[in-house]
Backbone as JSON Lines, residues from 0, in Angstrom:
{"i":0,"aa":"M","n":[97.5,87.09,108.4],"ca":[98.26,88.31,108.26],"c":[98.91,88.71,109.58]}
{"i":1,"aa":"L","n":[98.21,88.54,110.67],"ca":[98.76,88.96,111.95],"c":[99.57,87.87,112.64]}
{"i":2,"aa":"S","n":[99.74,86.73,112.01],"ca":[100.45,85.63,112.64],"c":[101.96,85.78,112.56]}
{"i":3,"aa":"S","n":[102.45,86.69,111.72],"ca":[103.89,86.87,111.6],"c":[104.23,88.35,111.81]}
{"i":4,"aa":"P","n":[105.47,88.64,112.22],"ca":[105.87,90.04,112.35],"c":[105.75,90.81,111.04]}
{"i":5,"aa":"V","n":[105.99,90.16,109.92],"ca":[105.87,90.84,108.62],"c":[104.43,91.25,108.37]}
{"i":6,"aa":"G","n":[103.5,90.37,108.66],"ca":[102.08,90.7,108.49],"c":[101.66,91.84,109.39]}
{"i":7,"aa":"R","n":[102.1,91.8,110.63],"ca":[101.79,92.89,111.55],"c":[102.42,94.2,111.08]}
{"i":8,"aa":"F","n":[103.66,94.11,110.58],"ca":[104.33,95.31,110.09],"c":[103.56,95.92,108.92]}
{"i":9,"aa":"R","n":[103.17,95.09,107.97],"ca":[102.43,95.6,106.81],"c":[101.1,96.22,107.22]}
{"i":10,"aa":"L","n":[100.38,95.56,108.12],"ca":[99.1,96.1,108.58],"c":[99.3,97.43,109.31]}
{"i":11,"aa":"L","n":[100.26,97.49,110.2],"ca":[100.5,98.72,110.95],"c":[101.03,99.84,110.07]}
{"i":12,"aa":"A","n":[101.8,99.51,109.04],"ca":[102.27,100.55,108.11],"c":[101.09,101.21,107.41]}
{"i":13,"aa":"M","n":[100.13,100.41,106.98],"ca":[98.95,100.96,106.32],"c":[98.05,101.7,107.32]}
{"i":14,"aa":"A","n":[97.86,101.11,108.49],"ca":[97.02,101.74,109.51],"c":[97.61,103.07,109.97]}
{"i":15,"aa":"E","n":[98.93,103.13,110.06],"ca":[99.58,104.38,110.47],"c":[99.32,105.47,109.45]}
{"i":16,"aa":"A","n":[99.35,105.13,108.18],"ca":[99.07,106.11,107.13],"c":[97.61,106.57,107.19]}
{"i":17,"aa":"V","n":[96.7,105.64,107.41],"ca":[95.28,106.01,107.5],"c":[95.04,106.89,108.72]}
{"i":18,"aa":"S","n":[95.66,106.55,109.84],"ca":[95.48,107.37,111.04],"c":[96.1,108.76,110.86]}
{"i":19,"aa":"W","n":[97.2,108.85,110.1],"ca":[97.78,110.15,109.78],"c":[96.77,110.98,108.99]}
{"i":20,"aa":"A","n":[96.13,110.34,108.01],"ca":[95.14,111.06,107.2],"c":[94.0,111.57,108.07]}
{"i":21,"aa":"G","n":[93.53,110.73,109.0],"ca":[92.47,111.17,109.91],"c":[92.92,112.31,110.8]}
{"i":22,"aa":"L","n":[94.14,112.22,111.32],"ca":[94.65,113.28,112.18],"c":[94.85,114.57,111.39]}
{"i":23,"aa":"L","n":[95.37,114.49,110.19],"ca":[95.54,115.7,109.37],"c":[94.2,116.33,109.03]}
{"i":24,"aa":"T","n":[93.19,115.49,108.75],"ca":[91.85,116.01,108.48],"c":[91.3,116.7,109.71]}
{"i":25,"aa":"G","n":[91.47,116.06,110.87],"ca":[91.03,116.68,112.12],"c":[91.72,117.99,112.39]}
{"i":26,"aa":"M","n":[93.02,118.06,112.11],"ca":[93.77,119.3,112.31],"c":[93.3,120.39,111.34]}
{"i":27,"aa":"F","n":[92.97,119.99,110.13],"ca":[92.45,120.96,109.15],"c":[91.16,121.59,109.67]}
{"i":28,"aa":"F","n":[90.26,120.75,110.17],"ca":[88.99,121.28,110.67],"c":[89.2,122.09,111.95]}
{"i":29,"aa":"K","n":[90.15,121.72,112.76],"ca":[90.39,122.45,114.0],"c":[90.99,123.82,113.74]}
{"i":30,"aa":"Y","n":[92.02,123.86,112.91],"ca":[92.78,125.1,112.76],"c":[92.38,125.97,111.58]}
{"i":31,"aa":"V","n":[91.72,125.39,110.56],"ca":[91.43,126.16,109.36],"c":[89.94,126.44,109.2]}
{"i":32,"aa":"V","n":[89.11,125.44,109.4],"ca":[87.71,125.58,109.03],"c":[86.85,126.12,110.18]}
{"i":33,"aa":"V","n":[86.64,125.32,111.2],"ca":[85.63,125.7,112.19],"c":[86.13,125.76,113.63]}
{"i":34,"aa":"G","n":[87.33,125.37,113.9],"ca":[87.81,125.38,115.27],"c":[87.31,124.22,116.1]}
{"i":35,"aa":"N","n":[86.69,123.24,115.47],"ca":[86.18,122.06,116.17],"c":[87.32,121.05,116.32]}
{"i":36,"aa":"E","n":[87.62,120.67,117.53],"ca":[88.77,119.8,117.75],"c":[88.4,118.34,117.98]}
{"i":37,"aa":"I","n":[87.2,117.93,117.67],"ca":[86.78,116.53,117.88],"c":[87.63,115.57,117.04]}
{"i":38,"aa":"G","n":[87.98,115.96,115.82],"ca":[88.79,115.09,114.97],"c":[90.16,114.84,115.55]}
{"i":39,"aa":"V","n":[90.75,115.87,116.15],"ca":[92.06,115.72,116.77],"c":[91.95,114.87,118.03]}
{"i":40,"aa":"K","n":[90.88,115.08,118.79],"ca":[90.68,114.29,120.02],"c":[90.44,112.82,119.72]}
{"i":41,"aa":"V","n":[89.84,112.52,118.59],"ca":[89.57,111.14,118.21],"c":[90.81,110.51,117.57]}
{"i":42,"aa":"F","n":[91.35,111.16,116.55],"ca":[92.44,110.55,115.78],"c":[93.8,110.69,116.44]}
{"i":43,"aa":"G","n":[93.97,111.66,117.33],"ca":[95.26,111.82,118.0],"c":[95.68,110.58,118.78]}
{"i":44,"aa":"P","n":[94.85,110.11,119.71],"ca":[95.21,108.9,120.46],"c":[95.28,107.64,119.58]}
{"i":45,"aa":"I","n":[94.41,107.54,118.6],"ca":[94.44,106.39,117.7],"c":[95.76,106.37,116.95]}
{"i":46,"aa":"H","n":[96.14,107.5,116.42],"ca":[97.41,107.59,115.69],"c":[98.58,107.28,116.63]}
{"i":47,"aa":"G","n":[98.51,107.77,117.84],"ca":[99.58,107.51,118.8],"c":[99.79,106.04,119.09]}
{"i":48,"aa":"V","n":[98.7,105.32,119.29],"ca":[98.79,103.88,119.57],"c":[99.32,103.13,118.35]}
{"i":49,"aa":"I","n":[98.84,103.47,117.18],"ca":[99.3,102.79,115.96],"c":[100.76,103.11,115.7]}
{"i":50,"aa":"F","n":[101.17,104.35,115.94],"ca":[102.56,104.75,115.77],"c":[103.48,103.92,116.67]}
{"i":51,"aa":"V","n":[103.11,103.8,117.93],"ca":[103.92,103.01,118.86],"c":[103.97,101.55,118.42]}
{"i":52,"aa":"G","n":[102.83,101.01,117.97],"ca":[102.8,99.64,117.46],"c":[103.7,99.44,116.27]}
{"i":53,"aa":"Y","n":[103.7,100.4,115.35],"ca":[104.56,100.32,114.17],"c":[106.03,100.31,114.58]}
{"i":54,"aa":"V","n":[106.4,101.19,115.48],"ca":[107.8,101.25,115.92],"c":[108.19,99.95,116.61]}
{"i":55,"aa":"L","n":[107.32,99.41,117.45],"ca":[107.64,98.16,118.15],"c":[107.82,96.99,117.17]}
{"i":56,"aa":"V","n":[106.95,96.91,116.18],"ca":[107.08,95.81,115.21],"c":[108.33,96.02,114.35]}
{"i":57,"aa":"A","n":[108.64,97.25,114.01],"ca":[109.88,97.51,113.26],"c":[111.09,97.08,114.1]}
{"i":58,"aa":"L","n":[111.05,97.34,115.39],"ca":[112.14,96.92,116.26],"c":[112.2,95.39,116.38]}
{"i":59,"aa":"M","n":[111.05,94.73,116.31],"ca":[111.03,93.26,116.3],"c":[111.73,92.73,115.05]}
{"i":60,"aa":"L","n":[111.54,93.4,113.94],"ca":[112.16,92.97,112.69],"c":[113.63,93.38,112.61]}
{"i":61,"aa":"A","n":[114.1,94.18,113.55],"ca":[115.48,94.66,113.53],"c":[116.47,93.52,113.61]}
{"i":62,"aa":"Q","n":[116.09,92.41,114.22],"ca":[117.0,91.28,114.3],"c":[117.25,90.64,112.94]}
{"i":63,"aa":"R","n":[116.4,90.92,111.97],"ca":[116.55,90.37,110.62],"c":[117.09,91.39,109.62]}
{"i":64,"aa":"W","n":[116.89,92.68,109.92],"ca":[117.32,93.74,109.02],"c":[118.68,94.26,109.41]}
{"i":65,"aa":"D","n":[119.34,94.91,108.45],"ca":[120.56,95.63,108.81],"c":[120.17,96.96,109.45]}
{"i":66,"aa":"R","n":[121.14,97.65,109.99],"ca":[120.85,98.89,110.72],"c":[120.32,99.99,109.81]}
{"i":67,"aa":"V","n":[120.76,100.02,108.58],"ca":[120.29,101.05,107.65],"c":[118.81,100.87,107.36]}
{"i":68,"aa":"T","n":[118.39,99.63,107.14],"ca":[116.98,99.36,106.88],"c":[116.13,99.73,108.09]}
{"i":69,"aa":"L","n":[116.58,99.35,109.27],"ca":[115.86,99.72,110.49],"c":[115.78,101.23,110.63]}
{"i":70,"aa":"F","n":[116.88,101.91,110.38],"ca":[116.9,103.37,110.46],"c":[115.82,103.97,109.56]}
{"i":71,"aa":"W","n":[115.75,103.51,108.3],"ca":[114.76,104.07,107.38],"c":[113.34,103.68,107.75]}
{"i":72,"aa":"A","n":[113.16,102.5,108.34],"ca":[111.83,102.12,108.81],"c":[111.37,103.07,109.91]}
{"i":73,"aa":"L","n":[112.26,103.41,110.81],"ca":[111.9,104.32,111.9],"c":[111.72,105.75,111.41]}
{"i":74,"aa":"V","n":[112.56,106.19,110.5],"ca":[112.42,107.54,109.93],"c":[111.11,107.65,109.16]}
{"i":75,"aa":"A","n":[110.7,106.57,108.5],"ca":[109.46,106.58,107.71],"c":[108.23,106.79,108.57]}
{"i":76,"aa":"S","n":[108.33,106.54,109.87],"ca":[107.17,106.71,110.74],"c":[106.89,108.17,111.05]}
{"i":77,"aa":"I","n":[107.8,109.06,110.71],"ca":[107.64,110.47,111.09],"c":[106.81,111.27,110.08]}
{"i":78,"aa":"P","n":[107.16,111.29,108.78],"ca":[106.34,112.08,107.87],"c":[105.04,111.35,107.53]}
{"i":79,"aa":"P","n":[104.0,112.12,107.21],"ca":[102.74,111.48,106.82],"c":[102.94,110.55,105.62]}
{"i":80,"aa":"F","n":[102.4,109.36,105.73],"ca":[102.39,108.34,104.68],"c":[103.77,107.76,104.37]}
{"i":81,"aa":"G","n":[104.76,108.08,105.17],"ca":[106.09,107.53,104.97],"c":[106.15,106.03,105.19]}
{"i":82,"aa":"T","n":[105.3,105.52,106.07],"ca":[105.31,104.08,106.33],"c":[104.88,103.29,105.11]}
{"i":83,"aa":"V","n":[103.95,103.85,104.34],"ca":[103.5,103.16,103.12],"c":[104.64,103.13,102.1]}
{"i":84,"aa":"V","n":[105.32,104.24,101.96],"ca":[106.45,104.32,101.02],"c":[107.51,103.31,101.43]}
{"i":85,"aa":"F","n":[107.85,103.27,102.72],"ca":[108.86,102.33,103.18],"c":[108.41,100.88,102.99]}
{"i":86,"aa":"E","n":[107.16,100.58,103.33],"ca":[106.66,99.21,103.19],"c":[106.71,98.75,101.75]}
{"i":87,"aa":"R","n":[106.33,99.6,100.82],"ca":[106.39,99.26,99.4],"c":[107.83,99.03,98.95]}
{"i":88,"aa":"W","n":[108.74,99.9,99.4],"ca":[110.15,99.76,99.05],"c":[110.72,98.47,99.64]}
{"i":89,"aa":"A","n":[110.41,98.19,100.9],"ca":[110.93,96.99,101.56],"c":[110.4,95.73,100.88]}
{"i":90,"aa":"A","n":[109.14,95.74,100.48],"ca":[108.58,94.58,99.78],"c":[109.22,94.41,98.4]}
{"i":91,"aa":"R","n":[109.4,95.51,97.68],"ca":[109.99,95.46,96.34],"c":[111.44,95.0,96.37]}
{"i":92,"aa":"T","n":[112.17,95.37,97.39],"ca":[113.59,95.01,97.47],"c":[113.82,93.69,98.2]}
{"i":93,"aa":"G","n":[112.76,93.01,98.59],"ca":[112.89,91.69,99.21],"c":[113.18,91.7,100.69]}
{"i":94,"aa":"R","n":[113.19,92.84,101.31],"ca":[113.48,92.88,102.74],"c":[112.38,92.26,103.58]}
{"i":95,"aa":"L","n":[111.16,92.36,103.13],"ca":[110.06,91.74,103.87],"c":[109.97,90.25,103.54]}
{"i":96,"aa":"D","n":[110.28,89.86,102.31],"ca":[110.25,88.44,101.94],"c":[111.31,87.66,102.7]}
{"i":97,"aa":"A","n":[112.5,88.21,102.77],"ca":[113.59,87.54,103.47],"c":[113.25,87.36,104.94]}
{"i":98,"aa":"V","n":[112.6,88.34,105.52],"ca":[112.22,88.25,106.92],"c":[111.15,87.18,107.08]}
{"i":99,"aa":"Q","n":[110.2,87.16,106.17],"ca":[109.09,86.22,106.27],"c":[109.58,84.78,106.14]}
{"i":100,"aa":"T","n":[110.44,84.49,105.17],"ca":[110.9,83.12,104.99],"c":[111.82,82.7,106.13]}
{"i":101,"aa":"A","n":[112.59,83.62,106.66],"ca":[113.47,83.27,107.79],"c":[112.65,83.06,109.06]}
{"i":102,"aa":"R","n":[111.55,83.75,109.19],"ca":[110.72,83.67,110.41],"c":[109.78,82.48,110.37]}
{"i":103,"aa":"D","n":[109.19,82.21,109.21],"ca":[108.15,81.16,109.13],"c":[108.71,79.82,108.97]}
């Protein structure tokens, strides 16, 4: 899975969504429930690293995608769980398959 840019992209798209969920949960506990910020301190840096990784891998795939696809891949990194939606769309429309066969 990690041997190709497509595999890394798919893994990071899912990991970014999971880290968003952790960060949102941490923010909920910090600001709504108890004021404990441990969740934000833990998931904030994790989400940051995964976010940067996702953007870098999307930029690696930019040489195979058109500019519109790259634009939506980068925009998808901003809202929670947008990377999963984009990854599913890209897989369904063949954008990830075309990249994989051209790369491998």
